[in-house]
N, C-alpha and C positions, 0 to 999 in steps of 0.2 A: 529688486526694484521693478523689473519688468512685470513680475507677478502682481505687485502692488498697483501698478498702472493699469494692468489688465482688469483687476478686480474693481478699481475705481471706475473704469470705463463701463464695465458691465452694469454695476449697481447704479451709477449715475444715469445710464441709459434707461434703466427700468424706472427710476424715480422720475426722470423727465417725461417718460411716456405716461406714467400715472397722472402727472400734473396736466398733461394735454387732455387726458380723458376727463379730468375734473373741471378744468376751466373752459374747455371747448364748448360744452353745452351752455355754460353761463354766457359766453360771448354771443352765441346764437340766440339765446333767450332775450338778451337785452338789445339785440338788433332792432332798431326803430322804437325802442322803449326808453332807453336811457343811454345816451351817447357816452357819458363819462364812464359808467360801468362797463359798457361794451368795449371802449378803448383800453381800459385797465385789463380786463380779462383777455382781450385780444393781444396785448403786448406780452403778457405772461405766456400765453399759448405760443406766440411767435418764437420767443427765446427758448422755451422748453423744446419746441419742435426742432429748432435749429440745432440744439444740443443732441437730440435724437439722431439727426442726420449725421452730425460729426462723428458720433460714437458708432453709427452703423458703418461708416466708411472705415473706421478703425477696426471693426470686426471683420470686414472684408479683407483688409490688409494682413490679418492674421491667418486667414484661410482662403486665399485667392483661388484655390483649385477646386473648391466645393461649389456645386451649382446653387445651393441655397444662398450662400454668401455672395455669389456672383449676381444672383437675382436681387438681393438686398442692395447691392451697389446701384443697380439700375433704378430701384425704387427711391433710394436716397437722393439720386440726381433729379428724379422727377419731382419729389417733394420739395427739394431745395429751390428748383425753378418756380414752383408754385408759391412758396413763401416769398420769394423775391417779387413775383408778379403781384401778389396780394398787397405788399407794402408799396411797391411802385405805383400801383393803380390809384392809391390814395394820394400820392404825391402828384400824379398826373391830374387827378381830379381837382387839386388845389392850384393848378396852373403850370406845373412843371412841364418841360418838354421831353420828348423821347430822347434817351441818351444811349451811349455806347453799351452801358450795362444791360439795357433792355434787349438790344440785339445780341449781346453776349449770352444771356441765359436762354434766348431763343435758339441760338446756334448750339448751345449745350443740349437743349432738348432734342434737336435734330440729330446730333451725334449719338445721343442716348437711344433714340429710336433705332438708329442703324445697329448699334451694339445689341440691343435687346432682341430685335427681329432676327439678327444674324445668329444670336445664341439660340433662339427658338428653332431655327432651321438646323443648326449644328447638333444640338442635343437630340432632335428628332431623328436625324440621320444616324446618330451614334447608338441609337437604341435605348436611350435613357427613358426612365419612367415618364409617361405622357404629361404628368402634372407640370413639370418644369417647362417643356415646350409650349404648353398652353398658357402658363403664367407669363413667360417671356413674351409670347405673341400678343396676348391681350394688353399687357401694360406697355409693350413696345408701340402698339398702335395708339394707345393713350398718349404716349410721349409725342408721337408723330402728329396727332391731332392738336395737341397743345401747342406744338411749334407752329403749326399752320394757323391756329387762332391768333397767336402772338404776331405773326407776320402780317396777317390781314388787319389786325387791330392797330398796330404801330404805323402801318402805312397810311391809315386814314385817321390818325390820332386827332388832327385838327378839326375833323368833322364830328367828333364825339363830345358830348356834354358831361356835366358832373354826374348825372344819374347813370350814364353808360359806364363810367369808370367805377361808380359805386357797385353796380351790378357785377362787373368783372371782379372787384374785390370780394364781394360777398360769396359768389359761387366758387371762387378760387380757394378761399380760406375754409369753406365747408369741405371742399375737396381734400384739403390737407387734414382736416379732422377725420374724414373717411379713411385716409391712410393710417392715421394713428389708431383708430378703432380696429382696422384690419390687422395691424400688428398685434393688438391685444388678443383678438380672437384666434389668430394663428398660433400664438404662444401659449394661450390659456384654455381655449375651448376645443380641446382634443376629442371631446365626445361628439362633436359635429363632424359630418363628412367633409372631406378636404375642400370641396367647392363652396360649402357654406362658410367655412373658416375664412377663405380668401375673398369670396364675392358677397357674402351675407351682408356686411356693413354697407357695401355699395348699393345693394338692392333696397336696404332699409333707409339709407340716408340720401340717396340721389333725389327722391321725391321732395325732401326738405330743401335741397339745393335748387330744384326746379321751382319750388314754391316761392323762395325769396327772389329768384331771378325774375319770375313773372310779376311778383309784387312790385319790384323796382321798375320793371318795364311798363307796368300800368301807370305808375307815378310819372314816368317819362311821357307817356301818351297823354295823360291828363294835363301835364305842364305844357305840352305842345298845343293841345286843344285850347287852353286858356290863352296862350300867346297869340294863336290865330284869331280868336274872338276879339282880343284886345286890339290887334292890328286892324281888324275890320271896322272897329268902332271909330277910327279916326278918318 
């Protein structure tokens, strides 16, 4: 029975990961083009990515003593917090208020940062291969920066408008797609050097993330400028 559950977890993890790779670009493509298709692809991506996170944690529980799976646990927590922020930012855009869940996954990010940065130092001092201290350090800082972003954002939530929340949603979900693509290159692109497997998707897709963030920011600036002109006309 345990072997059956283990096989199901592994193969469903792979299947869900493939789904995220297929629908992620669709959601990105339809951003600003077709809201209906964007939402449909986005929902499929969200649930598939959520299952990837759940099965990643299951994988860690089977091998909690191995650095690779210890690292995957940290990544799973980072991605889970991103998925929650991506969904919650849409709810906040529609008028919802900051709730306990928002502070909850922010705290989770902070604790994850402590965990990953501590593992980076511990593995470095123990003489482990430098790849893991580097990975724990880089993604631990990423977790810390995400926690800081959440803290600043939620503290001034009332000052943000719909485009601010849309920008947060867009950049966050593209970040989740970067994580999915990274998992693919790490497990499949063994012909690449280790740094390209782990950081290649980030280098390739962060410009896309920046592009959409700036596009939404420019829309916000245009909206602000029109509002200012309208107020001056009275």
